[in-house]
N, C-alpha and C positions, 0 to 999 in steps of 0.2 A: 504493500500500500504506500509506503513512503517513497517509492520510485515514481509514483504518479503525482505530478504537481497539482492536479485538480483536487486530489483528495487531501486538501489542506484542512487544518483544524484550528478553530478559535473558540474562545469561551466568552459568551456575552455576559456582561455584568447583570446582577440581579436588579430588575427595575425598581425604581424608587416610587413611593406613594406620597402624595401631598395631603396634608391634613388641615391646611389653612390657606385660603386664597390670597392672603396678604402677607404671610410670613414664609419666606422662602426656606427658612431653616426648619420648619415644621414638617420634616420628611422622615420616612422610615421604610425599611424593606419588609418588615413584618406587619401585616395589616392590623392585627389585634394589638400588638405592642404599641403601634402608632396611635391607635384609638385610646389606649390606656394613658399614654403620655400626653397627647395633644388634644384629644377630643375629635369630633368629626369635622369634615371639611365644611359642612353646611350648618355649623353651630349657630350661625346668625339667623337661620330660619326658625329655630325654636328657642326663644328666650327663657330665662329662669321662671317666668310666670306662665309660660306655655306648657302644654302637656300633650302627649300622644295618647289618644283614647282608644281603648281596645274593647270590643264586644265579643263575647264567647257564645258559640252555639255548640251544644253537646247533649248527649243523652242525660236524662235526669240523674242517673246513678254515677256519672263521671263529672258532672258540672263542678262539684267542689274540688276535684282533683285538678281540673283545668284552671280554676280560679287560683288554687294554691301554686300551680306552676307559674302563672303570671306574676303572683306576688313574689315568688323566688327571685325574679329578675331584679328586684330592688336591692338584693343582698349580695355580699361578696361570696366568692367561692374559690377554693384552691384547686388547681388541676391535679388529677389522679392519673393522667396519661399524657403522652407526648410532651413531657415537661421541658424538653429542649426547645420546643416551639410555642406551646400554649401558655400565655401569661395568666396570672390570677385574674379572675373576673372581679372588677372593682365595684360592681353594682351599676344598674342602668344609668342612674343620674350622673355618676362619676365618669362613666365611659362615654356617654352621649350628650352630656351637658343639658339634659332636659328630663322631664318627669314622664313616667308611664303610669297611667291611671285607667281604671275600668270606665267604660262609657256609662252614660247616665242609666241605661237599662241594665248594665253589667253583664247579664248572661241570659240566654234563651235555652230552655230545656226542650228537647225534641219530644214528640208524643211518647207517653209512658208505655203504650202498647205497640211501639214501632217494631220491637223484636218479633212479636207475634205476627204483625202485618207482613214483615219481610219473609218469615218462614212460610206463610200461607200464599204469598204472591207467586204468580207464574213469571213475573218480570221484576224480581227484587232489586236488581241494580238500578233499573229505571225508577222504581218506587223510592229507593234511598236518595237518589239524586234529586228527584222532584220534591221530596220532603225538605231536604236541606235548602234547595233553591227557593222553595216557597217561603221559608223563614228568612232567607236573605232579602227577598223582595219585600216581605212584610216589615222588617226592621228598617229597611231603606225608606219605605213609604211612610213609616210612622213618624219620621222626623227626628228619630233618636240620633244624637250627635256621636259619631265615631269616625276613626281614621282607618282602622283595620278590623276585619272580622276573623277571629280564630275559630276554626271548626274542628272538633274532635270526632274522628271516625275510628272507633275502637276495633281492636284486632278481632273480636268475636264476629264482626261483620265482614271480615276480609273475603269470605267466599262470595260476597255480593259486589265486590269492588269492580269487577270486569265481567262482561258477558257478551259474546258474539260481536267483538270489536268495540263495544261500548265501554267507556271508562268513567267511573263516577267522579274521580278527581278532575279529569280533563273537562267533563261536562260542567262541573261547578265553576271552574275557572272561566270557561267560555261564556257561561250564563252571566256571571258577575261582570265580565268585561263588556257585554253588550247592553247593559242597562243604560238608560239615559244619563244617569249619574253612576258611572262604573264604581264597583265596590272591589277593594283590594282585600284578598283573602290569604289566610295562612292555614293550610290543612295539616292537622297533626294526627299521628297514630299514637300507639301506647308508649313507644320508646322514650320520648322526652320525660315522661312521668317516672320512669324507673331506671334510666341509664345511670351507670355508676359514677361517671364523671360529670358532676353538676356544673363545673366551670365550662366544659365543652357545650353542654346543653344551653347554658345561659348565653354564652357568646354567640352561638349560632342563631338562637331564637331572637335575641335582642337585636342583632345586626339585621335580620330579616324584617322585623317589625319596624325598625327605624327607617330602613330603605323603603318599605312599602308605604309608610306614612308620608313619604315625600322627601326624606332626608337623603343626603349623599355622604356615606361614611368616609370615603376617601376618593381621590382622583389620581391619575397617573401624572408624574412629573413630565412635562413636555420638553422636547429637545432630547438629544441622545438617541434613544431607541424610537421615540415617538416624534413624528414630524408635525409641527404646528400647522393647523389649517387643513389637515387631512381628514377625510371622511372614510370610515371603514364599513364595508358592506359584506354581510354573510348571506349565502344562499343555501337553502335546503329544499327538499322536495317532499310532497305528500300526495297521496292518491286517495280520492274518495271513491268508495264502492269499487275496489279493484276487481277487474275481471267481469264486472256486470255491465249491462247495456247502458247504464247511466254513469259509467266511470268518468271521473273528472281529474285532471292533472292540475296540481296547484304548486306554484313556486312560492316559497316562503322566504321573505327577505327580512333580515334584521340589520339595522344600521346604527353604527356608533357615530354620533354627530360630530364629535370633536376628538382631537388627539389625546385629551386628558381623560377620556373614558366616560364622557357625559352624554346624555341625550339619546340613550338607546331606545329605539322603537321598532315595532314589527309592522310589516305590510304583507298581505297575502295576495297573490295574483292568480286568478282562476283562468286556466287555458282550456277547460273542458276536456274534450277527447281529441284535441289537436295534437297532443304529444303522446307517443307510445310510452306507457308507464314502465315497460320493461327496459327501455333505453332512454332515460330522461335527458335528452339533449334538446336545447332550444334553438330555434331558428334565429337568424340575424334580427328579424323584426321583433320576435318575442323577447330576446335579451335586451334590445333597445327599449322596449316597453318597460321591462322590469327596472332597468337602471335609470331611465328617464323619470319614472315615478319616484325613485329614491331621491334623485336630485331635486325634484319638485317639492318633496316634503322637506328636504334640507332648506330650500329657499323660503318656504313658508315659515320655518322656525328661525330664520336668520335675516329677516327683513329683505328678502330677495337676493342676498349675497350668494356667491358661488364659492365652493371650497377651493383651496389651493391645489389639492390633488385628491385622487380617489383610489382606494385599494379594494378589490373584490376578492373575497374568499369563498371557495366551495370545496367539496370533498371529491368531486369527480373532475376528470380532465376537461379543460376548455377546448372546444372545437374552434376551427377558424371562423365559423359563422358566429359563435358566441363572442369571440374576441372582437369581431367586426361590429357586432351589436353594441358592445361596450364602447368602442371607439366612436360609433355614430351618436350614441347618447351623450358621451362626454364632449364630443366635438373635435377631438384630436387624440393622437396616440401619446402625446406628451403628458407627463404627470399622471399616468394611468398604469396601474399594475393589476394583473389578473393572476391569482396564486391558488394552486391546488394544495390542500392540506390533507394528506392521506395518512393512514396508519398501517405501515408495512410490517413485515415480519422481522425486520432488522433487530438485532440486539447489540449491546456494546458494553465493554468493560474497560476501565482505566488500568493501565499497567505502568508501574514505575520502573524505569530501567535501573539496573544495578551493575556495578563494576566488579570485576573479578569473578570469583566463583559464586555459585548460588543461583536459585531460581528467581524469575521475575517476581516482583512484589505487587500484589493486587490490593491497593489501599482501602477502597470502599466502593459503594455503588457509583456508577457514572454520574458526573455532576450535572445538575440542571443548568441549562444555558450552553452546553457543549454544542458546537456547530461543525459538522463535517461536510465539506463541499464534495458532491459526487461528480458533477460536470458543470458546464457553463451556466446551466439553468436550474439546477436542483441541488438540494442539500438535506442532510439529516439534522433535525433539531431536537435535543432532549429537553422537552418541557417538564417532564417528570424526571426526578433525579435527586441526588444529594444536594441539600440546600443549607449549608452552614451559615450563609448570610442571613437566614431567617431566624437564627437562634441567638440567644443573649450572649453566649460565650464563643460563638463561631465554631460550635461542635458539629460533627457529622449529624445529619438529620435526613432520613428518607421516610416520607409519609407511608404508613403501613409497616415500616420497620424491616421489610425483607423483600426479596425479588430482584430481578434484573430489569431496570427501567427500559421501556421501549421508546424509540424516538418517533417523531412525526417526520414524514417526508414532504418537503416543500418543493413545489415546482412552479417556476414563473413562466407564464405563457405570454405575457405582455409586460413591458416595463424594462428598466435598465438600472445599472448601478450595482454596487457590491451586494452580494447575497445577504450580508448582515442587515442591510436595510429592509430586506424582505422578511427576515427571521425575527428581528427585534420586536416589531409590533405584535407578532404572534406570541412571543414569550410574555410581553407586558399584558396583553389582553387576557392571558390565562389567569390573571390575578383580580379580575373585575367581577367575580360572581359574589354578590352580597348575601346570597342564600346559603352560605357555607362558613364553617369555621376553619376550613383548610387553607393552607398558604397559596394554593393554586388549584386549577382544574386541569384536566387532561387536554382540553381544547380551548382555544380562545372563545370569548363570549360571543363573537360574531357568528361562529358556527354553532356553539352550544345552544344559544337561545333560538336561532333559526330552526334547529332540530326540535326544540320544544314546541314551537308553533306548528311545524310540519306534522308532528305527532297528533296534535289536537285537531287540526283541520281534516284529518282523515275521517273523523266521525262527527265533527261539529261544523255546521254551516255558517262560519264566521263571515260577515260582510267584508269585502276587500277595502278596508280603510286602515289608517295607522292606529296602532295600539301602543300604549306605554308598556314597556317590558315588565314593570312591576305588577301588572295585572296577571302575569303568567308565571311569576316567580314561585 
């Protein structure tokens, strides 16, 4: 490998996160440690007198447990796992600089005989979803003031969660997103009530509730890996009624409006049966339609302004027609990148060379940020891997604790410049999932959230309009 100059190796620095829009020194590589030290990026949105109001919907016999879980978020907790990475939870107010309170109605108990109704129903999944959605509509119409609705679906109902392609969780999300005044929801199973590490539970749930209420926990530091003025677009595909006479092909587009990781929205584009679901490739006109709509939404949110550059991510190869569609929508090939993000079977280990006798030394798992160029247009990027920069003492840390991390294979079909410029944003955007207490996710949020919407539109008839990503977290 070393004889091939194209198989060059570099290591990208761990992306920095910003926790204050006016203080350039309020940065950290660990998202949770940064929150604990600096507070959230949008702390000006919720002053000391403001509060995030949470309403709970749960079975009558678990309502008290859910209320207790939410009360827990006010208290501190020491980590019992992943101590290299996970900081102590300081309490919601200390971490997010605002209060978390029950909404005026506090909680809603589902019908006491719902277990019996579900057991007797021929379509229990539909019944469960309709019951929960009916309560969401009722509390929304009642004028009860709340920011987020927490919904507990206990494990004893798990056999009703899916049926014949219908998914209760996805239906609840789609229903709440389509209301005239959309409702942001947090669906819980039993695990948060019983999981042994309360610091982990509190960090994850608190971050999700804060983001869903409209807060921004952190942003990416622009410059370096992230180019200011760039819009990042992720594409994924969904098929409604696959194989049936009414089969419809849908392209799901998630777009990150700014290089700091803000303004993520979804748009679904319905192409009916114009595209073969077995081979989801778009024509020039179809790709132009998708990207033009993304740029129109950007302009609507930025007083008609145009981004400086645009990057399009998807998991399948770009055809020449698709690249031409992107160029036509953008108006030029300049400042446009089309990048495939695939998950190959590659593996990798780091080997330290030794002098004299003795076997090579294998120090630890491959480092996150390692980039190996394969050819002029493609490279392997380890998004998952050893992350000592995320720990307090610079110690080795691999989420999960074991295994050989797999890289992503990035291929550029349009664009120019060093491959680091293609890979850096992918690494950075893997840190922008607010619905997690992990240091990163396996894919950038452009792809990850486009996949979420693609999954939901398979069974839900969502109108093709922009949606705030918080509605589907």
